[in-house]
C-alpha positions as CSV (number, residue, x, y, z in Angstrom):
1,X,110.9,209.4,160.7
2,X,107.5,209.5,162.4
3,X,106.7,211.2,165.6
4,X,105.6,208.5,168.3
5,X,102.4,210.3,169.0
6,X,101.3,210.5,165.3
7,X,102.4,207.0,164.3
8,X,99.3,204.8,164.2
9,X,100.9,201.5,163.4
10,X,101.0,199.0,166.2
11,X,104.5,198.0,167.4
12,X,104.8,194.7,165.7
13,X,107.5,192.4,167.0
14,X,107.5,189.2,168.9
15,X,107.7,189.7,172.7
16,X,110.6,188.2,174.5
17,X,108.4,186.2,176.7
18,X,106.0,184.1,174.7
19,X,102.7,182.5,176.0
20,X,104.3,178.9,175.9
21,X,107.0,180.1,178.4
22,X,104.3,181.5,180.7
23,X,102.4,178.2,180.3
24,X,105.5,176.1,181.2
25,X,106.2,178.3,184.2
26,X,102.6,177.9,185.3
27,X,102.9,174.1,185.0
28,X,106.0,174.1,187.2
29,X,104.3,176.3,189.8
30,X,101.2,174.1,189.8
31,X,103.4,171.0,190.4
32,X,105.4,172.4,193.2
33,X,102.4,174.1,194.9
34,X,100.4,170.9,194.7
35,X,103.3,168.9,196.1
36,X,104.0,171.4,198.8
37,X,100.4,171.6,199.9
38,X,99.8,167.9,200.1
39,X,103.2,167.1,201.5
40,X,103.2,163.9,199.4
41,X,104.3,162.8,196.0
42,X,101.9,164.0,193.4
43,X,99.0,161.6,192.9
44,X,97.9,161.7,189.3
45,X,94.3,161.3,188.3
46,X,92.8,159.9,185.1
47,X,90.2,162.7,184.8
48,X,93.0,165.3,184.9
49,X,94.9,163.4,182.2
50,X,91.7,163.4,180.0
51,X,91.2,167.1,180.5
52,X,94.8,167.7,179.5
53,X,94.4,165.6,176.4
54,X,91.3,167.6,175.4
55,X,93.4,170.8,175.8
56,X,96.1,169.4,173.7
57,X,93.6,168.4,171.0
58,X,92.2,171.9,170.9
59,X,95.7,173.3,170.5
60,X,96.5,171.0,167.6
61,X,93.3,171.7,165.7
62,X,93.7,175.5,166.2
63,X,97.4,175.4,165.2
64,X,96.5,173.5,162.0
65,X,93.9,176.2,161.1
66,X,96.7,178.8,161.3
67,X,98.9,176.7,159.1
68,X,96.2,176.2,156.5
69,X,95.6,179.9,156.5
70,X,99.3,180.5,156.1
71,X,99.3,183.1,158.9
72,X,101.4,183.5,162.0
73,X,100.7,182.0,165.3
74,X,103.3,184.2,167.2
75,X,102.0,187.1,169.2
76,X,103.5,190.3,167.9
77,X,104.1,189.0,164.3
78,X,102.0,190.8,161.7
79,X,99.1,188.6,160.7
80,X,98.4,188.0,157.0
81,X,94.9,186.5,157.3
82,X,92.1,186.8,159.8
83,X,91.0,183.2,160.8
84,X,87.3,183.1,161.6
85,X,86.3,179.6,160.7
86,X,86.4,176.3,162.6
87,X,87.3,176.7,166.2
88,X,87.7,180.4,165.7
89,X,84.0,180.7,164.8
90,X,83.2,180.0,168.4
91,X,86.1,181.7,170.2
92,X,88.6,184.3,169.2
93,X,91.3,182.6,171.4
94,X,91.1,178.8,171.2
95,X,94.9,178.6,171.6
96,X,94.7,180.3,175.0
97,X,91.7,178.2,175.9
98,X,93.7,175.1,175.0
99,X,96.5,176.2,177.4
100,X,94.0,177.0,180.1
101,X,92.3,173.6,179.7
102,X,95.6,171.8,179.9
103,X,96.5,173.7,183.1
104,X,93.2,173.0,184.6
105,X,93.6,169.3,183.8
106,X,97.2,169.4,185.2
107,X,95.9,171.1,188.4
108,X,93.3,168.3,188.7
109,X,96.0,165.7,188.1
110,X,98.4,167.2,190.7
111,X,95.8,168.1,193.3
112,X,95.6,170.7,196.1
113,X,93.9,174.0,196.3
114,X,96.7,176.5,196.1
115,X,97.5,175.8,192.4
116,X,94.1,177.4,191.5
117,X,95.8,180.8,192.1
118,X,98.3,179.9,189.4
119,X,95.5,179.2,186.9
120,X,93.8,182.5,187.7
121,X,97.1,184.4,187.3
122,X,97.8,182.6,184.0
123,X,94.4,183.8,182.7
124,X,95.0,187.3,183.8
125,X,98.5,187.4,182.1
126,X,97.1,185.9,178.9
127,X,94.2,188.4,178.8
128,X,96.0,191.6,179.7
129,X,99.5,191.0,178.3
130,X,99.0,188.9,175.1
131,X,95.3,189.0,174.0
132,X,95.1,192.8,174.5
133,X,98.2,193.3,172.3
134,X,96.9,190.8,169.7
135,X,93.5,192.5,169.5
136,X,95.2,195.8,168.9
137,X,97.2,194.4,166.1
138,X,94.3,192.6,164.5
139,X,92.1,195.7,164.6
140,X,94.9,197.8,163.0
141,X,95.5,195.1,160.3
142,X,92.0,194.0,159.5
143,X,89.9,197.0,160.6
144,X,86.1,196.6,160.1
145,X,86.4,192.9,159.3
146,X,88.0,192.3,162.7
147,X,85.4,194.6,164.4
148,X,82.6,192.5,162.8
149,X,84.3,189.3,163.9
150,X,84.5,190.6,167.5
151,X,80.8,191.5,167.4
152,X,79.8,187.9,166.5
153,X,82.5,185.9,168.3
154,X,83.3,185.9,172.0
155,X,86.8,186.4,173.3
156,X,86.8,183.1,175.3
157,X,83.7,180.9,175.0
């Protein structure tokens, strides 16, 4: 048995609340805040729909890259390969960018100003709850390779 202060391995394990659950909660909050603010049924916009489609496309492409590399997409699972090509050459977090783009499109689709706060809160939760944990795990697993990747690739864009 290792002492907690001397154990250097990260606490792998999938968190109970996953990013898609936070994403869905954010979509619901954006919908109701937009509806509450305008006092009318939600008026959908074509531009918002197109932005949402772009976010979905980013998510599909990034997900396929994980599948091709045969590594996990779940935060907290131990990764088996460091994906640094394709979309991951430009950003270390295209999946989170995809969710953010979909939410921004949904906000545009729904309307109102108050849902912007949900978008900001979503970004903060992703950055400090999920990305921070994933970065720690990747650094522990891949060491210098991950450090070099971080030096040449931005966290977001």
